[in-house]
N, C-alpha and C positions, 0 to 999 in steps of 0.2 A: 513479323507481327506475333510469332509464337512467343516472343522473349516479353514481350508485353502482356500477355496471357498469363506467362509463369511470374512475371513481378506482380501481377495484381493477386494471383493465388498466394504467390509469398506472403503478400501484406496481410490477406485475408486469415491466411494460416497462423500469423503471428498475432493476429487479432484475437483469434481463438484461444491459442496458447495464453497470450495476456488475460484475457477473460478468465481462464480457468486458474492462473496464478494469483489474480483478485480473490476469487471463491476459496480457494485453500490458503489464503493469507501468506504465500510465499513470497515475501517482499526481496529476497535476494535473488529470484528466476526471475521476478517481475522487472527489476531495474535492466537485466541484461535482455529481456526480451524486447522492453519498451526502448531502449536505443537501438536494437536491431530493426525493429520496426520503423524508426525514425529514418534511419538510413534507406531502409527500402522504400519508403515512401517518398523520399528526394529523389533515389534514381530512377522512380517510376515516373515522377513528374517532369523530371529532365529528359528521359527516353524519347526521342524524336518518332521512333518507331509507333511507341504508345500512342502518341498523338494524332497519328493517320488513323488508328482504329476509331470506327464510327461511334464505338460504344464508349470511348473514353470518358465522356463527361457522367455516363450513368456510373461507370466503376467509380469515379472518384465520388460521387453521391453516396454510392455505397459505402465507400471506405468513411466517407463524413458522419455517415449515419452509423457506423461501428464505433467511431471513436467518440460520438455521443452518448453512445450506450457504455462503451469503456469508462468515459468520464462519470456519470451516474453510478456505475459499479464501485469505481474510486472514490468515490464521496461517500457512498454508504459505507465503503472499508473504512474510511477515515473517520467517521462519526461514530461507528461500533468501537474502533481502538480508543478515541476519546472518552466514549462513554466507559468502558473498561477501566482507562488510567484514573478516572475521575472516581469510580467505584472503588478500586484499590486505595486511592488516598483517603477515601472516607473509611475505608477497614482499618488503615493504618492507624490514622487518628483516633479510631475506636479501641484498637488494642493499646495504643500508648496511653489511654485514658485507664484503662484496667490497670497496667502496668504501674502507673503512677499511683493508683488505689489501692494497689497491694503490696507496696513496699512500705516497709514495717521503720519506722523511726525509733530507736532505742530511748527509753525514757531516762534511762541513767547511764553513767560512762561504766563500761566493764573494766577501766583501771581505776584503783582507789588511789586518792591523793596523799602523798607522804605526810602533808604540812597539815592537813587535819581537818 
């Protein structure tokens, strides 16, 4: 049963690491931790010695609650990134407007026509 406890502790450690990655906006590390956590949960759920543990359902509920918290944080990160991209798009449009307004169109040609 020590293996089951180790599996649970590994999952919760990965959840905390994933939560920290979301907070730091480190998407590269977030992807690797997410895949590792998914594998750890699969191994834990399929482990027969974990199922014999009396607190198995309680641990699964704690994992579910942690997943809900991670999902909430990920949605907040997604919304903040979306807001930043929209803000950047508006800023680019504003700067493009200034560029178009600042361009000087010549009043006459700089080359004199020989035909007169």
